[in-house]
N, C-alpha and C positions, 0 to 999 in steps of 0.2 A: 363868428356866425358857428351855426353847428351845421352837420350835415345836410339833415331837411333842408336849413336855411338855404347853404350853400346850393346844393341843386333845385330847388325852384328861384330863386335866384337866377341862375341859366337860364330854367328852362321860362323863364318872363325877360328874357334880354335884359337884365341886368348882372352888373360888374359883381360876382361876391368875390370875396375877401382871398380866395383862389380858385383853382380851376375845379369841377369837381371831378369825380375818380368810380368810374365803375369798374365791377368786373363780376359777372355773372347775377346780375339784374336782371338778365335775359339769358333766352338761350341762344342768343347770338354774338352775347360778349362774355365768354365764360372762359373755359379753358377743359381740353377733354381730359379725358385719364390720365392719359397716356403720358402727357404733360404735368397733370398735377401731381404724381406723386413723385418724380426728382425735382421739382418748384419747391415742394416741402421737405425734403431730402437738405437741398441746398440750401435752405434757409434755415437747417437745423432744427428744427419743428419734427415733436413726439409723431411716430407709427399710429395713424387713425386708422379704424374699417371703413374701406372707401364703399361710399354706397351711391348708386347710381341713378344722378338726378332724371336724366334724359337719354331713353335707350337709342335710338338712333344715332345720333352725334356722339351718344357714352361721354357725356358729360357728367359729373360728380356733384355730388353735395359738397360745397365747398367749406373748409374748417372760417368760424368763425376767430382762430388764431391767426389764420393766414391771412383773413381782409383786415382785422385791424392790422398787422405789419406792414400791409401794401396800403394804409390810407383809404382803404374804398369807402366810398360814402354812399354805397345804395345797399339795398335789401333785397330778397326778392321775394312774393308772398304765394307760396305753393305748398303744395303737403309738405310735410313734416318728414324727415327720412325716414321716420319709424314706419309710416305709411306709403313709402315710394311704390311707385308701378314696376310690379316684376312682370315681363313677357312669358308665355310658354312657349319655352325655345323645342323644336324639332331638329332632328338629326338627318341633316340632308347631305348626306353626304362629307364635304371638305367645306362645309358651311354649316353654321347654325343658323337657324329659320324659326320667323314668327309671324303671324299676322297681324294687323293693326287694327284699330277699332273701325276703319272705313271697308274692311275686307282686304287692303292691297297685303302682299307678302313681299317682305323684308328678309335681306340673309346678309351674313358677315362672316369671311373667312375665319374657318377655326383656328388654325396658325398664321399671328400675323394680323390678324385681323384687329382695324382700329376704329370700323364704324359701319351699319348697315347701310345696304344700297336697297331700294324698290324693285322688285324682280319680277313680280305678278301682280296684276289689275283685276280688278272684281267687275270691270265695265269693258270686255275689248271690242267693243262694237258699240257706238253712241247710236242705241236706234230708240225709239217710244218701247217697244217692247223690252228691251234691256233697261231700260231707265224704271218702266213699270213693277219689272221684277226684283229692282235692286231693294236691299234692308239697309234702311239710313243706320249710320249710329248711332247705340244707344249713350244716352249724356252720363256726365258725371251724376256720380251718388249726392243725395243730398248730406250723407254721411261725409263724403268728403270735400263737399264745400263747406260744412261746418267746420272740420276740420281746418281746411285752408281761412276758413274766418278766423277761427282764435289764433293761427298763427299772426293773421292780421291785425287781430284786436290786439295781442300782447308785443309785436315789433312795433307798433304805434304809442303803447302805453311806455312801453320798460327802456325804449330807445331812440333816437333824434336820428336815426339813417331815413333817407328818401327810400320810399316802397315803390315795387314795380310790380307789377302781375299782368296775366292774360290768361284768357281760355286756353289749353292749349291740344282739341281734340282733332284739330284737324289743320292742315296748312291756307294759305289765302284762295282767294276765290279764285284765281287761273290758276294758280300750283294746284290746286285739288283736283281740279278737271283733267290734268295732267296726271297724278298720280292712280286717278280710278282709272283711265283710258287708255295711258300711256301715253307720252309726251306727241309722239306723231299723230297717233290715233286721234286723240283728242283735237290738235291743233288744226289738221286736216276737218276735222269737223265742223269747228268753227267757219271755214270756207267754205265749205260741201254742203255740211248738213248742219245750215246757219239755227236754222231756228230746234230745230232738236239740242245744239251746243246749249242755246238760248235755256230752255228747258233745265236742261243739267245744269248749269249756271243760276238759275233760280233756285232750285234743288239745295246747291250748296250755300248760297247765299241764305236762305231762309234758317237755314241748319245754323251758322256761323251767327246768326240773328238773333237765335235763339238761347244757343250756347252762349254768347258772351252776357243777354240779358241774366241767365242764371249766373253766372259767375257776379257779373258786377253789381246784383241786387243785395248779392252776400258783401263783397268786399268796394264796391263804388267808393265810400265813404273816405276809405283808408289808404288808399291809393294816390301817388303824386304823377305815374304815369303807367300808360297800359299799352302795351305794344302787342301790332298786329301787323304778319309778313307774308308778301304777297311779291315773288320776283317775275321782273315783267322782262328784263334786259338780262344780255349778257356783256363780257369785258369791253364789249368794240361796240355793242349800240343796244337797240330794241331787238327783243328777240320774238317780237311781234310787231307788226305795223302800229304804230301810230292811232292808227284813225281804227281799227279793230280794238285796241286798249279803249278809247276814247268809245267807241260806239257798245262795247258787251263788258269791259272788265268796269272803267270806270263809274259808270251808273250805279252798278250795283256795289262795288267799293263804297260811296257817297252815302249809299242805303243803309249799309253796315256802319260806316263811319258818324252815321246821324243818332243811329240808336247806339252808340257805346256813347255819345256825348250825352245822350239824354238821359243818362244813369251815372253819368261822372262828373266831377271837374278835374279829373285826373289829365295832364297834355298825352296827346294822342303820339305816341310813335310807333312810325312808318319802316319798318324792315325789307328793303329791299337791294339787293347785291348788285355789283356793276354799273356799268355809265348810264348811270338815269338823271345828270343834266336837264335833258329833254322832258323827263318826268316829272319833276320837281313842281314845275306851274300847275300842273292837274292835279297834284296831291296838296298843295296849297290851298287850293278852290276847293276840294270836297273835305278840308276839313286836319288836314295832318300838321300837327304843331312841329313834330319833331323829325329828322330823317335819322334812321342809323341803315347801313354798318359806314355807311361815308367812305366807297370803295377809291381812296385818293392811287390805287395803283390803276385802276380804267381809265379807259378814253374821253377824254374830255372832263377828270374829275381832280382836278389843280384844286389843292386846298385855298389858296388864294382869289381866284377865280370863281370859287363857290362862294366865299362868304361874301366877297361883291355883290353877286350878283341875286345871292339870294337871303343875306344874313338878318334882313331886318324881318323875315318872312318866316322863318323856318330855322330850327335848333339843332346843331349836328351832336349827333349821339354818338362817337366812334371816330374813326380818321385820324387816332391820336398816334397810330404806327402801322405801316404797312407788314401785314402779318405773311406775304408773299413773300419778300424777296429781303426786306432790311431786318425781320424780329427774326425769325430763321437763320439767315445766311450771314450777314454783318456782324461785326465785332461791337461788343457795349459802347464802343465810343460812336460808332455806326447810329446803333438803337438811340443813344441820346441828343444825336444831331438832329435825327429825323422825327424824332419826340419833339423836340424844341421848336423845329419849324413850324412843325403843324400846330403848336401852341401859340406859336406865333400868330399865323393865320387865322384860326379857328377864333381864339380866347376875348381877342378884343370887341369891349361891350356885352361881353355874355354871349350866350345862346351858343354855349358849348360845354358838354359833358365828354371827359376822356374814356374815351374807351379802344382797346386796337381796333383795326379792322377785324373782324368777326369771331369768333372762338380762335386762342391761341392751340395751336395744331401739335402733333407728337413731335418731338425730335427737337421741338425749339429750345436752345441753350437755357436751362435757369437764370445763369449771368447777365442774360439777354433781357429776359423777363424782367427782372430786377432791376434793372438799370432802367427800363422803360418808364418803372411807377416811381423808381425815385427821381428820373430828368421833369417831368412832371410835376413832382412837388418842389423842385428847385427851382423852375423855371415861376411856380406860384412867387418860390419867396424874393426870386429876385424880382 
């Protein structure tokens, strides 16, 4: 099998020749700039100009030499590095700050900063007056979309990698509400001012549908998977009540997912961190094909339990190694044992794409990263 066939087999719950591997295919399965440089050095790869692909998390464009070295089967469909988005930074004392497309302020410490945090919200009061005054973001330009399409066409024609894409102007429906108003304000509004909160959620949903349509009109035929993310859980359980999710968020996600499926045959990946065991049946019901990042360190997220309960109905993309404890703090042997355990639990019968749980962070020993990718290769060979 080539890489594309391997990933497609896993996505269709068929057994591939080996476990397919992802790194950098999505904004939740990559590696931060602070960890990327040391990994290249460890592998003896030549220095390269570091270009940030995603500003908030400080994710770099990954070199083809590194992806080949680690046996990665996926490639992201996005703007080429020469057209990478660079925010206009503002000197904010001890921080660098910028304003995103939605009007929210982000900042990162000048010294030792690893990523940007949201610190200012454009709709601090969830009222009809504030919504009426809010200026919604502008969509990606036609030139940008055509540049992404050219990358998709090239990758489809010249490589055999599985292609993953997404429209990235916003977060998920629930998350974007929190980013627009602040988490506490928005969550209170969903209870105390529900009608206004629903109008805000409708506006976000309409925007995300139009954004997805614009992206998929150009890229839909070339993708093997399309990712959408919306965190509604903590590591211990639901972030909002199940009934609030079912009444306010789920119907709008269904509307968005129906629109996505209408534009592409690509499998739909849902990125949701934390303890999402009880969320998964809802996701299956509304058209989700794949779950990411499969946070096996969260409550109730035992890999064998997940596979037994949902392995027939959903693909697990992630969960390959715990990035909170084992990958940063274990030994290479600990990492290998962890990977072998997750492969043993998730891989039988297909339905598994290996990736660490979310992005690899600063300070992770490069030897541990290499051990993880070697272990999944060895497990497949065995």
